[in-house]
KEVODO-943269 format. One record per residue (C-alpha): residue number from 1; residue in one letter; x, y negated, z. Coordinates in nm, 2 decimals. Example, Ala and Ser with C-alpha at 12.3 -4.5 7.8 and 13.67 -1.06 7.14 Angstrom:
# residues 2
- pos_code_px_py_pz
- 1_a_1.23_0.45_0.78
- 2_s_1.37_0.11_0.71
END
This chain:
# residues 507
- pos_code_px_py_pz
- 1_x_6.10_-9.73_-11.85
- 2_x_5.88_-9.93_-11.60
- 3_x_6.06_-9.78_-11.31
- 4_x_6.40_-9.87_-11.45
- 5_x_6.28_-10.22_-11.50
- 6_x_6.15_-10.23_-11.13
- 7_x_6.49_-10.10_-11.01
- 8_x_6.66_-10.38_-11.20
- 9_x_6.43_-10.64_-11.06
- 10_x_6.50_-10.50_-10.71
- 11_x_6.88_-10.53_-10.77
- 12_x_6.84_-10.88_-10.89
- 13_x_6.64_-10.99_-10.59
- 14_x_6.89_-10.82_-10.36
- 15_x_7.18_-10.99_-10.53
- 16_x_7.03_-11.33_-10.44
- 17_x_7.02_-11.25_-10.08
- 18_x_7.30_-11.21_-9.83
- 19_x_7.57_-10.97_-9.92
- 20_x_7.47_-10.63_-9.77
- 21_x_7.81_-10.57_-9.62
- 22_x_7.81_-10.89_-9.41
- 23_x_7.77_-10.82_-9.03
- 24_x_7.48_-10.98_-8.87
- 25_x_7.70_-11.21_-8.66
- 26_x_7.86_-11.35_-8.98
- 27_x_7.51_-11.42_-9.12
- 28_x_7.39_-11.58_-8.80
- 29_x_7.70_-11.79_-8.79
- 30_x_7.66_-11.90_-9.15
- 31_x_7.30_-11.99_-9.09
- 32_x_7.38_-12.18_-8.79
- 33_x_7.66_-12.36_-8.94
- 34_x_7.45_-12.46_-9.25
- 35_x_7.16_-12.58_-9.02
- 36_x_7.42_-12.77_-8.81
- 37_x_7.58_-12.94_-9.11
- 38_x_7.23_-13.05_-9.25
- 39_x_7.12_-13.18_-8.90
- 40_x_7.46_-13.36_-8.86
- 41_x_7.44_-13.52_-9.20
- 42_x_7.08_-13.64_-9.15
- 43_x_7.17_-13.76_-8.79
- 44_x_7.50_-13.92_-8.93
- 45_x_7.31_-14.11_-9.20
- 46_x_7.07_-14.25_-8.96
- 47_x_7.32_-14.33_-8.70
- 48_x_7.57_-14.48_-8.96
- 49_x_7.30_-14.69_-9.11
- 50_x_7.18_-14.82_-8.78
- 51_x_7.54_-14.89_-8.68
- 52_x_7.62_-15.05_-9.00
- 53_x_7.31_-15.28_-8.97
- 54_x_7.40_-15.35_-8.62
- 55_x_7.76_-15.44_-8.70
- 56_x_7.66_-15.66_-8.99
- 57_x_7.40_-15.84_-8.76
- 58_x_7.67_-15.89_-8.49
- 59_x_7.93_-16.01_-8.75
- 60_x_7.68_-16.28_-8.89
- 61_x_7.58_-16.38_-8.53
- 62_x_7.93_-16.43_-8.44
- 63_x_8.00_-16.64_-8.75
- 64_x_7.69_-16.84_-8.68
- 65_x_7.78_-16.88_-8.31
- 66_x_8.12_-17.02_-8.42
- 67_x_7.97_-17.28_-8.65
- 68_x_7.74_-17.38_-8.38
- 69_x_8.03_-17.40_-8.14
- 70_x_8.22_-17.63_-8.38
- 71_x_7.91_-17.86_-8.41
- 72_x_7.89_-17.88_-8.02
- 73_x_8.27_-17.94_-8.00
- 74_x_8.24_-18.24_-8.25
- 75_x_7.98_-18.40_-8.02
- 76_x_8.18_-18.32_-7.70
- 77_x_8.51_-18.49_-7.84
- 78_x_8.31_-18.80_-7.97
- 79_x_8.40_-18.73_-8.32
- 80_x_8.06_-18.82_-8.44
- 81_x_8.16_-19.18_-8.49
- 82_x_8.40_-19.08_-8.76
- 83_x_8.13_-18.89_-8.95
- 84_x_7.88_-19.18_-8.91
- 85_x_8.14_-19.44_-9.03
- 86_x_8.30_-19.29_-9.34
- 87_x_8.56_-19.55_-9.35
- 88_x_8.74_-19.40_-9.05
- 89_x_8.70_-19.04_-9.16
- 90_x_9.08_-19.05_-9.29
- 91_x_9.19_-19.12_-8.93
- 92_x_9.00_-18.84_-8.77
- 93_x_9.31_-18.66_-8.65
- 94_x_9.08_-18.52_-8.38
- 95_x_8.87_-18.36_-8.64
- 96_x_9.17_-18.21_-8.81
- 97_x_9.30_-18.06_-8.50
- 98_x_8.96_-17.90_-8.43
- 99_x_8.93_-17.75_-8.78
- 100_x_9.29_-17.62_-8.76
- 101_x_9.21_-17.43_-8.43
- 102_x_8.96_-17.19_-8.59
- 103_x_9.04_-16.85_-8.70
- 104_x_8.91_-16.87_-9.05
- 105_x_8.80_-17.15_-9.28
- 106_x_8.59_-17.46_-9.18
- 107_x_8.48_-17.79_-9.32
- 108_x_8.26_-18.08_-9.24
- 109_x_8.04_-18.27_-9.48
- 110_x_7.87_-18.59_-9.39
- 111_x_7.51_-18.64_-9.49
- 112_x_7.53_-19.00_-9.55
- 113_x_7.76_-19.00_-9.86
- 114_x_7.83_-18.61_-9.90
- 115_x_8.19_-18.66_-9.80
- 116_x_8.35_-18.33_-9.72
- 117_x_8.66_-18.30_-9.51
- 118_x_8.85_-17.97_-9.49
- 119_x_9.21_-17.89_-9.42
- 120_x_9.45_-17.82_-9.72
- 121_x_9.54_-17.47_-9.82
- 122_x_9.22_-17.33_-9.66
- 123_x_8.98_-17.11_-9.84
- 124_x_8.69_-17.29_-10.03
- 125_x_8.36_-17.23_-9.88
- 126_x_8.18_-17.37_-10.19
- 127_x_7.92_-17.64_-10.21
- 128_x_7.76_-17.71_-9.87
- 129_x_7.39_-17.61_-9.82
- 130_x_7.13_-17.84_-9.70
- 131_x_7.01_-17.61_-9.43
- 132_x_7.17_-17.42_-9.15
- 133_x_7.22_-17.04_-9.16
- 134_x_7.42_-16.76_-9.30
- 135_x_7.52_-16.74_-9.66
- 136_x_7.80_-16.56_-9.87
- 137_x_8.06_-16.71_-10.11
- 138_x_8.34_-16.55_-10.29
- 139_x_8.35_-16.26_-10.05
- 140_x_8.34_-16.48_-9.75
- 141_x_8.05_-16.50_-9.49
- 142_x_7.97_-16.87_-9.42
- 143_x_7.77_-17.01_-9.15
- 144_x_7.63_-17.36_-9.16
- 145_x_7.54_-17.58_-8.85
- 146_x_7.39_-17.93_-8.83
- 147_x_7.57_-18.19_-8.62
- 148_x_7.35_-18.43_-8.45
- 149_x_7.43_-18.79_-8.35
- 150_x_7.39_-18.70_-7.98
- 151_x_7.19_-18.48_-7.77
- 152_x_6.95_-18.76_-7.69
- 153_x_6.93_-18.88_-8.06
- 154_x_6.84_-18.56_-8.27
- 155_x_6.96_-18.73_-8.60
- 156_x_7.16_-18.51_-8.83
- 157_x_7.48_-18.67_-8.95
- 158_x_7.68_-18.40_-9.09
- 159_x_7.70_-18.03_-9.17
- 160_x_7.98_-17.81_-9.03
- 161_x_8.06_-17.48_-9.18
- 162_x_8.26_-17.19_-9.07
- 163_x_8.35_-16.89_-9.28
- 164_x_8.52_-16.54_-9.24
- 165_x_8.63_-16.28_-9.51
- 166_x_8.38_-15.99_-9.55
- 167_x_8.66_-15.75_-9.60
- 168_x_8.70_-15.73_-9.21
- 169_x_8.35_-15.62_-9.19
- 170_x_8.36_-15.38_-9.48
- 171_x_8.67_-15.21_-9.34
- 172_x_8.50_-15.16_-9.01
- 173_x_8.19_-15.01_-9.18
- 174_x_8.41_-14.79_-9.39
- 175_x_8.58_-14.66_-9.08
- 176_x_8.24_-14.59_-8.92
- 177_x_8.13_-14.37_-9.22
- 178_x_8.46_-14.18_-9.23
- 179_x_8.43_-14.11_-8.87
- 180_x_8.08_-13.98_-8.91
- 181_x_8.18_-13.75_-9.20
- 182_x_8.48_-13.62_-9.02
- 183_x_8.27_-13.56_-8.71
- 184_x_7.99_-13.38_-8.91
- 185_x_8.25_-13.16_-9.09
- 186_x_8.43_-13.08_-8.76
- 187_x_8.13_-13.01_-8.57
- 188_x_8.02_-12.77_-8.84
- 189_x_8.34_-12.58_-8.84
- 190_x_8.31_-12.55_-8.45
- 191_x_7.94_-12.44_-8.49
- 192_x_8.05_-12.17_-8.73
- 193_x_8.32_-12.05_-8.49
- 194_x_8.08_-12.07_-8.19
- 195_x_7.82_-11.89_-8.38
- 196_x_8.05_-11.60_-8.47
- 197_x_8.17_-11.58_-8.10
- 198_x_7.81_-11.62_-7.95
- 199_x_7.65_-11.38_-8.20
- 200_x_7.91_-11.12_-8.13
- 201_x_7.86_-11.14_-7.76
- 202_x_7.48_-11.15_-7.81
- 203_x_7.47_-10.85_-8.03
- 204_x_7.66_-10.65_-7.77
- 205_x_7.36_-10.58_-7.55
- 206_x_7.14_-10.47_-7.86
- 207_x_7.32_-10.14_-7.86
- 208_x_7.24_-10.10_-7.48
- 209_x_6.87_-10.16_-7.55
- 210_x_6.87_-9.92_-7.84
- 211_x_7.03_-9.64_-7.64
- 212_x_6.78_-9.71_-7.35
- 213_x_6.49_-9.70_-7.59
- 214_x_6.62_-9.36_-7.73
- 215_x_6.66_-9.23_-7.38
- 216_x_6.31_-9.31_-7.29
- 217_x_6.18_-9.17_-7.61
- 218_x_6.34_-8.84_-7.52
- 219_x_6.28_-8.82_-7.15
- 220_x_5.94_-9.01_-7.14
- 221_x_6.06_-9.17_-6.82
- 222_x_6.02_-9.54_-6.79
- 223_x_6.21_-9.55_-6.46
- 224_x_6.51_-9.71_-6.62
- 225_x_6.64_-10.06_-6.53
- 226_x_6.88_-10.23_-6.77
- 227_x_7.16_-10.45_-6.65
- 228_x_7.09_-10.80_-6.74
- 229_x_7.36_-10.98_-6.96
- 230_x_7.53_-11.29_-6.85
- 231_x_7.37_-11.61_-6.96
- 232_x_7.01_-11.71_-7.04
- 233_x_6.98_-11.66_-7.42
- 234_x_6.73_-11.48_-7.62
- 235_x_6.90_-11.14_-7.57
- 236_x_6.90_-11.19_-7.20
- 237_x_6.52_-11.28_-7.22
- 238_x_6.47_-10.96_-7.44
- 239_x_6.64_-10.76_-7.18
- 240_x_6.43_-10.91_-6.90
- 241_x_6.12_-10.86_-7.11
- 242_x_6.22_-10.50_-7.17
- 243_x_6.27_-10.43_-6.80
- 244_x_5.94_-10.60_-6.72
- 245_x_5.78_-10.36_-6.97
- 246_x_5.95_-10.06_-6.83
- 247_x_5.85_-10.18_-6.47
- 248_x_5.48_-10.22_-6.60
- 249_x_5.49_-9.88_-6.75
- 250_x_5.63_-9.73_-6.43
- 251_x_5.37_-9.90_-6.22
- 252_x_5.08_-9.79_-6.47
- 253_x_5.22_-9.43_-6.43
- 254_x_5.22_-9.46_-6.05
- 255_x_4.86_-9.61_-6.06
- 256_x_4.74_-9.34_-6.28
- 257_x_4.89_-9.08_-6.04
- 258_x_4.73_-9.25_-5.75
- 259_x_4.40_-9.28_-5.92
- 260_x_4.41_-8.90_-5.99
- 261_x_4.50_-8.85_-5.65
- 262_x_4.22_-9.06_-5.52
- 263_x_3.98_-8.87_-5.74
- 264_x_4.11_-8.55_-5.61
- 265_x_4.07_-8.67_-5.25
- 266_x_3.72_-8.80_-5.33
- 267_x_3.62_-8.45_-5.49
- 268_x_3.77_-8.28_-5.17
- 269_x_3.59_-8.53_-4.93
- 270_x_3.27_-8.48_-5.12
- 271_x_3.30_-8.12_-5.12
- 272_x_3.35_-8.12_-4.76
- 273_x_3.06_-8.34_-4.68
- 274_x_2.84_-8.14_-4.90
- 275_x_2.97_-7.80_-4.75
- 276_x_2.84_-7.89_-4.40
- 277_x_2.48_-7.93_-4.47
- 278_x_2.50_-7.64_-4.72
- 279_x_2.64_-7.43_-4.46
- 280_x_2.38_-7.53_-4.21
- 281_x_2.10_-7.46_-4.47
- 282_x_2.25_-7.13_-4.55
- 283_x_2.28_-7.03_-4.19
- 284_x_1.93_-7.12_-4.09
- 285_x_1.79_-6.95_-4.39
- 286_x_1.98_-6.63_-4.30
- 287_x_1.84_-6.66_-3.95
- 288_x_1.49_-6.71_-4.07
- 289_x_1.53_-6.42_-4.31
- 290_x_1.65_-6.18_-4.02
- 291_x_1.38_-6.31_-3.81
- 292_x_1.11_-6.23_-4.06
- 293_x_1.26_-5.88_-4.14
- 294_x_1.27_-5.79_-3.77
- 295_x_0.95_-5.59_-3.69
- 296_x_0.72_-5.70_-3.40
- 297_x_0.80_-6.07_-3.43
- 298_x_0.62_-6.25_-3.15
- 299_x_0.54_-6.62_-3.09
- 300_x_0.90_-6.68_-2.96
- 301_x_1.03_-6.57_-3.29
- 302_x_0.77_-6.81_-3.44
- 303_x_0.91_-7.10_-3.26
- 304_x_1.27_-7.00_-3.36
- 305_x_1.16_-6.98_-3.73
- 306_x_1.01_-7.33_-3.71
- 307_x_1.33_-7.47_-3.55
- 308_x_1.54_-7.30_-3.82
- 309_x_1.31_-7.44_-4.11
- 310_x_1.33_-7.79_-3.94
- 311_x_1.70_-7.77_-3.92
- 312_x_1.74_-7.65_-4.28
- 313_x_1.52_-7.94_-4.39
- 314_x_1.73_-8.20_-4.20
- 315_x_2.04_-8.07_-4.36
- 316_x_1.87_-8.07_-4.71
- 317_x_1.76_-8.43_-4.66
- 318_x_2.12_-8.53_-4.55
- 319_x_2.25_-8.35_-4.85
- 320_x_2.00_-8.52_-5.08
- 321_x_2.10_-8.87_-4.95
- 322_x_2.47_-8.78_-4.98
- 323_x_2.42_-8.67_-5.34
- 324_x_2.22_-8.99_-5.41
- 325_x_2.49_-9.20_-5.27
- 326_x_2.76_-9.04_-5.46
- 327_x_2.56_-9.07_-5.78
- 328_x_2.53_-9.44_-5.72
- 329_x_2.90_-9.47_-5.65
- 330_x_2.99_-9.28_-5.96
- 331_x_2.76_-9.49_-6.16
- 332_x_2.91_-9.81_-6.04
- 333_x_3.27_-9.68_-6.08
- 334_x_3.18_-9.58_-6.44
- 335_x_3.03_-9.93_-6.51
- 336_x_2.73_-9.78_-6.65
- 337_x_2.52_-10.05_-6.51
- 338_x_2.16_-10.19_-6.55
- 339_x_1.99_-10.50_-6.67
- 340_x_2.03_-10.81_-6.46
- 341_x_1.75_-11.05_-6.37
- 342_x_1.73_-11.35_-6.14
- 343_x_1.68_-11.22_-5.79
- 344_x_1.61_-11.42_-5.46
- 345_x_1.82_-11.28_-5.19
- 346_x_1.63_-11.46_-4.92
- 347_x_1.31_-11.29_-5.04
- 348_x_1.48_-10.95_-5.07
- 349_x_1.62_-11.00_-4.71
- 350_x_1.26_-11.08_-4.58
- 351_x_1.14_-10.77_-4.74
- 352_x_1.42_-10.55_-4.60
- 353_x_1.37_-10.70_-4.24
- 354_x_1.00_-10.62_-4.27
- 355_x_1.07_-10.26_-4.37
- 356_x_1.31_-10.19_-4.11
- 357_x_1.15_-10.35_-3.80
- 358_x_0.92_-10.06_-3.73
- 359_x_1.23_-9.83_-3.74
- 360_x_1.47_-10.07_-3.55
- 361_x_1.48_-9.88_-3.22
- 362_x_1.41_-10.19_-2.99
- 363_x_1.65_-10.41_-3.19
- 364_x_1.55_-10.76_-3.28
- 365_x_1.60_-10.85_-3.65
- 366_x_1.61_-11.23_-3.68
- 367_x_1.59_-11.41_-4.03
- 368_x_1.77_-11.73_-4.11
- 369_x_1.68_-11.80_-4.48
- 370_x_1.63_-12.18_-4.51
- 371_x_1.63_-12.19_-4.89
- 372_x_1.62_-11.97_-5.20
- 373_x_1.95_-11.80_-5.29
- 374_x_1.91_-11.69_-5.65
- 375_x_2.16_-11.45_-5.82
- 376_x_2.17_-11.27_-6.14
- 377_x_2.15_-10.90_-6.05
- 378_x_1.95_-10.58_-5.99
- 379_x_1.69_-10.61_-5.73
- 380_x_1.70_-10.25_-5.61
- 381_x_2.07_-10.25_-5.56
- 382_x_2.06_-10.58_-5.37
- 383_x_1.79_-10.44_-5.17
- 384_x_2.02_-10.15_-5.10
- 385_x_2.30_-10.38_-5.00
- 386_x_2.08_-10.57_-4.73
- 387_x_1.92_-10.24_-4.62
- 388_x_2.27_-10.06_-4.57
- 389_x_2.42_-10.37_-4.36
- 390_x_2.10_-10.39_-4.13
- 391_x_2.09_-10.00_-4.09
- 392_x_2.45_-10.01_-4.00
- 393_x_2.40_-10.27_-3.75
- 394_x_2.11_-10.08_-3.59
- 395_x_2.31_-9.76_-3.59
- 396_x_2.62_-9.91_-3.42
- 397_x_2.47_-10.13_-3.16
- 398_x_2.29_-10.05_-2.83
- 399_x_1.92_-10.09_-2.78
- 400_x_1.80_-10.44_-2.73
- 401_x_2.07_-10.60_-2.95
- 402_x_1.98_-10.88_-3.19
- 403_x_2.07_-10.86_-3.56
- 404_x_2.07_-11.18_-3.74
- 405_x_2.03_-11.18_-4.13
- 406_x_2.13_-11.52_-4.29
- 407_x_2.13_-11.63_-4.65
- 408_x_2.29_-11.95_-4.75
- 409_x_2.40_-12.12_-5.08
- 410_x_2.76_-12.24_-5.07
- 411_x_2.79_-12.45_-5.39
- 412_x_2.77_-12.20_-5.66
- 413_x_2.79_-11.89_-5.44
- 414_x_2.50_-11.71_-5.26
- 415_x_2.59_-11.56_-4.94
- 416_x_2.43_-11.28_-4.73
- 417_x_2.54_-11.27_-4.37
- 418_x_2.44_-10.98_-4.13
- 419_x_2.57_-11.04_-3.78
- 420_x_2.49_-10.86_-3.43
- 421_x_2.58_-10.91_-3.07
- 422_x_2.71_-10.56_-3.02
- 423_x_3.05_-10.43_-2.95
- 424_x_3.18_-10.52_-3.30
- 425_x_3.43_-10.35_-3.53
- 426_x_3.78_-10.30_-3.40
- 427_x_4.03_-10.50_-3.61
- 428_x_4.24_-10.21_-3.69
- 429_x_3.95_-10.07_-3.89
- 430_x_3.89_-10.38_-4.10
- 431_x_4.13_-10.28_-4.39
- 432_x_3.94_-9.95_-4.43
- 433_x_3.59_-10.02_-4.31
- 434_x_3.45_-10.03_-4.68
- 435_x_3.64_-9.73_-4.79
- 436_x_3.44_-9.41_-4.87
- 437_x_3.37_-9.15_-4.59
- 438_x_3.51_-9.38_-4.31
- 439_x_3.30_-9.35_-4.01
- 440_x_3.32_-9.58_-3.69
- 441_x_3.22_-9.40_-3.36
- 442_x_3.29_-9.69_-3.12
- 443_x_3.12_-9.82_-2.82
- 444_x_2.75_-9.86_-2.85
- 445_x_2.72_-9.62_-3.13
- 446_x_2.41_-9.43_-3.08
- 447_x_2.42_-9.19_-3.38
- 448_x_2.78_-9.06_-3.38
- 449_x_2.87_-8.82_-3.66
- 450_x_2.52_-8.84_-3.83
- 451_x_2.61_-9.08_-4.11
- 452_x_2.78_-9.00_-4.45
- 453_x_3.05_-9.27_-4.44
- 454_x_2.91_-9.42_-4.77
- 455_x_2.68_-9.70_-4.66
- 456_x_2.94_-9.98_-4.64
- 457_x_3.13_-9.84_-4.95
- 458_x_2.80_-9.87_-5.14
- 459_x_2.78_-10.24_-5.03
- 460_x_3.13_-10.32_-5.15
- 461_x_3.06_-10.14_-5.49
- 462_x_2.74_-10.32_-5.55
- 463_x_2.88_-10.66_-5.45
- 464_x_3.17_-10.62_-5.67
- 465_x_2.95_-10.51_-5.96
- 466_x_2.76_-10.83_-5.93
- 467_x_3.09_-11.02_-5.94
- 468_x_3.11_-11.08_-5.56
- 469_x_3.29_-10.95_-5.26
- 470_x_3.22_-10.81_-4.92
- 471_x_3.42_-10.86_-4.60
- 472_x_3.39_-10.78_-4.24
- 473_x_3.47_-11.01_-3.94
- 474_x_3.36_-11.10_-3.59
- 475_x_3.03_-11.28_-3.52
- 476_x_3.01_-11.58_-3.29
- 477_x_2.86_-11.36_-3.03
- 478_x_3.15_-11.13_-3.05
- 479_x_2.98_-10.84_-3.25
- 480_x_3.02_-10.74_-3.62
- 481_x_2.98_-10.97_-3.89
- 482_x_2.94_-10.85_-4.26
- 483_x_2.95_-11.12_-4.53
- 484_x_2.85_-11.04_-4.90
- 485_x_2.92_-11.33_-5.15
- 486_x_2.77_-11.33_-5.50
- 487_x_2.79_-11.60_-5.77
- 488_x_2.45_-11.78_-5.77
- 489_x_2.24_-11.93_-6.04
- 490_x_2.01_-12.23_-6.04
- 491_x_1.67_-12.16_-5.88
- 492_x_1.50_-12.31_-6.18
- 493_x_1.64_-12.01_-6.38
- 494_x_1.41_-11.78_-6.20
- 495_x_1.09_-11.79_-6.41
- 496_x_0.75_-11.69_-6.29
- 497_x_0.73_-11.41_-6.55
- 498_x_1.05_-11.26_-6.42
- 499_x_0.93_-11.27_-6.06
- 500_x_0.59_-11.12_-6.16
- 501_x_0.75_-10.84_-6.37
- 502_x_0.99_-10.72_-6.11
- 503_x_0.90_-10.77_-5.75
- 504_x_1.20_-10.81_-5.52
- 505_x_1.29_-10.57_-5.24
- 506_x_1.06_-10.28_-5.35
- 507_x_1.23_-9.95_-5.37
END
């Protein structure tokens, strides 16, 4: 029983809605026509009322202006004497001619003895008022003006009135409202017709979108571009948005494939880099084992064994550094990062310079740290950044070169600049110098082939993990210039407790 009542209620609700068999273009046309009619009626009422008020004001202003014109004309024709001397009013032929020339009704009333003069067979304007202005009488609009004795003597001597029938004004107002109503109805019909035509054209691309969505669902291939419909309506915008979405999906798929490709290349490069020291270790250990198993080994074999062990140790150390670098890069790529504390780049740079001077191979390491450059970061990682940059300069410049380490504050950015006077980095390598496993064996390189190609990649990864950037350029001396920029914090934010808890630059 309850289900039957619910079904009945559902039917009643549906019956109050649009007829289910109506096409959507008819529904859109009906809605647009209804909204248009309501808007036009509201707009017509506002415009009609404003226009009516303006028309009435203009009509009254014209009536009042005509009365004032009659008053001025009486003075100009020197007819004031007939109004001041009532005995001569009957002889005022000039006044009669003046009143007869108006298009309406007019009369003049003297203020001395309230004598009123008007032409016969003219409309009665009622009793004269004592003040000037606009009034109505018997369906006529009456304007009253004061006649002064002269322009120099502002003494009122009479009242002149001019009247016009209100039916002229009412007829004009009626025509205005009829025009507004007819315009609203006509515009509503045109809106309904236009709504049908536009909605029919607008719904045509919907089927194209539907079929395209079905095709993508079947093939899972977003490389589809829909032809944009003519015009710039909502359907066209929907089509463009749909194309943008498909374009972004296609880009995302390409980026995912590129990312997988980069990961495969990274694994291949890492495997290649690890295979070389592993092969060396294995070969040296095999030689060592053969030497130990050979009977009658002498001192010469002993020297060979020591050389094999040292070579294996060097390869193992290189492999250890390579694994550590790969671990740091993997940790940075996965964004599994560490706690950040205020760190002074100037202090870290000084510690790194002091650490590397004994190992600089006759290089001069100059410091230019005039002020504190405090950033929020990890001291060990920032130490690694400066260490890699200085070590890179030592490796790729000849003995006797000068390496300058500079820290600066540029507004809210802390800058680390490591420059040298060596041969520099060729410009064709600038776009890839921070990529992984990229080596530069140029002029002045004293350790060709001994690096892992990860030092500068680590610099860029750490800089980006701190919200900064790394770039390469040319120093003023013509050598290489590496600049790392990291957002700075105020020096006051570096508390003594923080400085004592985490010394900067220690590894």
